[in-house]
C-alpha angles and dihedrals in degrees: 000000000000093000091052095057096034094224119200107190105307099333136075121257114265085241089069101036095077112103096211116100092220092061094049117090112242090232090067091069091052091048093050089048091052091047088057091051094047096042096054101036097092091049093051094042090058091048090048095051098037095095093048094046093046090051095049092047092048092245102116095144090048094061093107088064090077092060092041093052092047092050093049089050091048092051096046093043093051091048094048091045092052092047101042111004105057097054101033107040134049123244090251093052092051090048091055090049090054092053090049092052093046093049090050090051092055092046092052092045090051090050091050090049091052090051090054086075090066094038091059088048090061103264108148092191092053090049094053095042094045093050091050093049092049090053090052087052087055089054095053093040093052093046094051092047096050096047091045092050096052091044094055098037092051091051092049087076087078092053135063116283091252091071090067087053090052089051091049092050090049094052090048093048091053089057091047098048098044099060095037095052090040093053094044098048094040090060097044110036135057125227120297095196125202094358089071091058089057091050090050091054090052097046095115092062100035131072106281098222091051093054094043087053091054095045094048092057093065098041089091113047090203098040097138095047091043091055090052092049090051090057093048093048094048094248117135136190094289095048095046095046103033093134096049093045093047088052088051089052090052091053092047087060091046092051093050096046095043091049095049096043093043092056094049112103093219115014111208097248090173089069094058089110090074098067088039090058091045090054089055089053089048091052092052091048095053092044089057094044093050089056103036104025089209093150096052099040106026110027097047134040096218135038090236092061090047093051091048088055089050089054091053090050089053090055088058090048089053091050091054095046096043092048093054094043099047094041091058092046091050089052092052090048097051107030110115092209091079117078114234092239090059099040096093091047090051091052089050093050094045090050090051091051092049089049089053090055091049089046091057091049090050091051089054089049090055091050091048092047088058096046130022094001098045117127092254092048096052096042132015109276115248094202 
């Protein structure tokens, strides 16, 4: 991470400060892209495994807590970083702190995954402890992601606009790779036991796809038998991993929109009302589908086709969200009305405000998951 940005103390190398694309080494774009992948992997890994972990711990209706906890952590971390981190600690020191938080997140998530073995076996203590540890992993993962994001985005002001696009693509790709590899390996490979925990602890120095592959294989204690049952029941990869693959579709949309908007010299911020209106339409659509199930049961003959349509819809959702998010960030990055000495603070504050908005939406999701969107409200309860 340090080599990519060529840090010298707390400032960027003069080689990277020039705003002209011709004076910026091509490797910088690749480094910023990789920073986006690394920075957001822990966050997306927790989102990708949240459904599986909640199921194994007997907390299905509590799944939205993972997102809520991460957003609270993001908001608090960005606020504390703006208040105490920017003025008191160097860029390099804050970078090391991010890596520490991210490594801790992986370690906790690995421990929670190991406890899911005993939770599935009927251990109430393992279920409670594992769920609690996984929520702590959400805290550290959210904190590391938010601080890393504001660090990189604020420094992109010194680089050509295309670097923000490279960062956006990297963050989107991290959310695409994590759930896809997780779903694939979970269905094909049995548990690898303690060895996976060691890989999780080393994630920051190993190839990310390799470690995600190893982690995914222990997230389901009965992965091999589950895969066999899926075949016997006629359920394939899409049916068995609809949530993870839909999340991958969402992040594909985020990656595309962030990349395109980030590379635009002057994003049309005045047109932000268009994706906002589309998100309202999207909300109405999913509210109707959760009650009537017309897409899954009437539009398509098989569940697989219905879930594939859901995945395509999530790509559109990602496009809308990524467009709004990256357009605002690009505006904060380029507007001349903000003094350079306050630009990083502004990015921190804006990130905190956006986290507050997402926090409120997550709170509403928790309320809905306990009422009209609970498992027994959407589908007939089997218990």
